[in-house]
N, C-alpha and C positions, 0 to 999 in steps of 0.2 A: 453623510454619517461620519462620526468620529472614528479615525483609524484605530485598529487594535494596538495595544502596547507591545505584544509579544512579537519576537522576530525569529522564532523557531516554530516548526509545524506543531509539535506536541505541546509547546508552550501556548500556542494559539488555541488549541483544543481545550487545554486546561483553563485558559482565561475565559473562554465562552461557557464552559461547563460550570465554572465558579460563579459567574454572574447570572447565567440563565440555565440552570441545571435541567429544568423540566421542558425546555423548548425542544421541539422535534428537530433532530439533526439529519436523520436518514430515514427514507421510506423505500423498502425493497419488497414490492408485492404486498403480501400479508404481514411482513415483518417491518418493524420500525425500531428506532433507537433515539432517545433523547441525547442531548449533549453530555449529560452525566453518564448515561449508559455507554456511549461511544468512548468516553474518556476512560471508564472503568475497563471496558473490553480491551482497549489498546494498552492500558496499563498492565493487564494480565499477560498480554503477548510480550510486552517489553520485559516483564519480570521473568517469564519463562525463557526467553532468549538469553537473558543475562545469566540465568542458572545453568545454561548450556554453554557458557563461555563466550557469548557474543557481546561485543562492546563497541566503543566509539571507533569509527573508521571502518569496521567490518561491513561487508556488503551482504544484504539479505535479499534473495530473489523472491519474487511474488508471481506465481503462475496460477492466477485465479481470475475467473470471470467477474463481471460487475456484480458485486454483492457486498453485504455488510462485512464479511470476513476480509475482503480486500482492504477496506478502510482500516479495520482493526490491525491488520498486518503492517500496513504502511505507517500508520501513526505509532504503532508499537515499536517498530524497528527504529524510527527516528527519535523516539523517546530516549533511547540509549546512546544517541549520537551515531548509531549505525546508519548505513545508507540503504534506502529501499531501491531495489532494482526490479521494476515490473517487466515481465516477459509477455510477449504476444501469445494469446491463447489460440492464434492461428498457426502456431509453430508446428512444423512436422519434425520428426526425430532428428534429421540432419541439421535443421535450423536450431533446434533446441540444444544440440551438441555444441554448435558454434557459440550460442549465447552463454552457456555454462562456462566454456573455456575462456571466452573473451571478457566476461564480467568478473570472473574470479569470486563468485559468491561463496561465502562460507556456509550459509544456510539457505534452504529453499522451502517456502511455504507454497504448496501446490494442491490443486484440485485433482481428483483422480481421473476425471475425463470431462471433456466439454466439446461440443460441436462435432461429435463423431471421432475425436482424437483421444486415444487411450494414453494419457500422460503417465499413469502409474506404470504401465508396461514399458513405456519409453524410458522412464527414469530408472527402472530396474536394470535396464540394459546399459544406460549411459553412466550411471553413478560410479561404477568401478573404474571408469576411465576419466573421472573428474576428481583428482586427488585433493583439490582445495575444498571440495564440497563435503563438509563434515556432518551436516545434519539435514534431514528431510522430514518435514512435518506435512502429513497428508490429510486432506480434507475429503472424507468419503472413501468408499471402496475398501479393498483388502490392504492391510498394513503389512508391508514386507518386513522381514527381520532387520532390525537396526533403525527402522523408521518409527516415528511417533505420530499417533493420531491427533488431529487438531483438537478434538474435544478434550482429550487428556492433557494436551499441551496448554490449553486455555484455563486450566484449573488453578494456576498459580495466583497467589494474592497479588493485587495490583502493585505496580512498581512504586517504591518509596523514593525519597529524595536521594539523589546521587551525590557522591563526593565531588566538590568543585574540580573541574577538569575532565570528569567522566561524561558529563552531559554535552549535548550538541551546542555549538556556538552559531550565531547567525550567519557567519561566513563559511561554515562547514557545508559540504555537499549533503543535501537531503535526499535527492533522487538522482538516479542515472536512468535516463530514458533512451531507448533505441529507436533510430530512424527506421523507416519502413523497409529499406533494403530493396526497393523496386528496381534500382539500376546498378546496385553493387551490394556488398555485404552491409548489413545494418551497422550504423555507427553509434557509439555511445556518446550521449550528451549529458554533461554534469550540470546540475542545477542546485543553487544554494538556497538555504532556508529563507533568508531575508528577501532575496529576489523573487521567490515564488509568492511570498506573502504580499509584497508590495505590488507585484504584477496583478495578483488576484484581486487585491482591494481596488486597484485602479479600474479593472474590468467591471467589477461589481458597481462601482460608482457610475460608470458610463451606461450600464444597464439599468441603473436606478433600482438595484435590488434592495429589498427590505426584509425584516424578520418574518413578514407574513408570506413571503414568496416561496414557491416550491419550484426547484430547478430539475426538469426531467433530463437525464443524461443518457442518451442512446449510444453515442460513440463509446468505445472502451476506455476504461481508466488508464490503460497502459499507453494511450496516445497522449501527446502534450495537451491537446484540447481538454481532455478529462482531468488529468493529474495537475496541470499547471495553470489552467484557465478556470474551468467550471468549478472544480473542488475548492481552491482557495478563494475564489470570488464568493461562493456560497458561504463558506465557513467564516470569512472575515465580516460578513454582513448578517450573521446569525440566521440565515435562511436554512431551508431543508433541501437536501439533494436526494434525488430519486434515481439511482443508477439502474438501468435495465440491461438485459442481454440480447435484446431483439436484433440490433444491427450486427453485433458480433456473431450471433448464431447464424444469421442469414448469409453473411459474407463467408463464414467458415465452410458453408456448403458449396 
C-alpha cells in the first residue's frame, strides 16, 4: 500500500477522512464512527482544549478505558500540538497520584469509574495536591465543582486551521506512555509523531492490512501495543479498529 503523506497523528486522521470520509474507522460495540466522524469528534475536543488555554507542548492526560472517547481525546490533544498522556485504568489512588505528579499534565480527560475503581472520588481528593492540573473533564458520573462534563466539553465547533507554529511538527512528542511499573516506578516514554506513523505503517504492511480489515484490540490503548502498534497500523491502512474493554476489565479484577 502507498504510505500516507501525513507525518502527524491528527494530520493522518484528516488525510484519511478527506480521502475516505465514509469508510468505517472505529467499531465499539453498538457504536461506530467513520473517518469523517472521528475527525470531527477529535476536532471538537481539540477546539475545546484550545478554548481552555491548552496548546502546543502542554500535556493532556487520558484516564479512559478502550472506547471511542479515548480516540477522540488522543487525536484532539495532538491536533493542537499538545501531548497525549494515557494513564492506566488499573491505577489505584497512590499510583494515580504518582502519574499526575510525574507527567505534569495540565488537563485530564477521565472516566468516572472503571473496573471497580472510582476515579471521580480519587481525583476529587488528589486534584488539590496537583497544582499543575488546571482542568478536569469528566466522562460520566457526578461533576464536581470546577470540573467540566465531557458531553458539554465536546460541543465546541471543530478545530479550524492553526497559525503556523501552533500546530504539531513531525518531530514533536505525540504521546507519553508509561511502562508497567512491575519492578519499579512506571517510567515515561516519549514518542514522536513521525516515528509512530512510520512504525505503524510498517507493522500494517507486515500484517498485510487492507481497508477491508477489522482489527480487534483487546489490550488497552494505554499500552504501547495499542497506541503505537495497532492504532497507527490500522489508521495508516484505512482499516477499522475495534477497541474492547474485555482484557482490561478482567485484569483489573
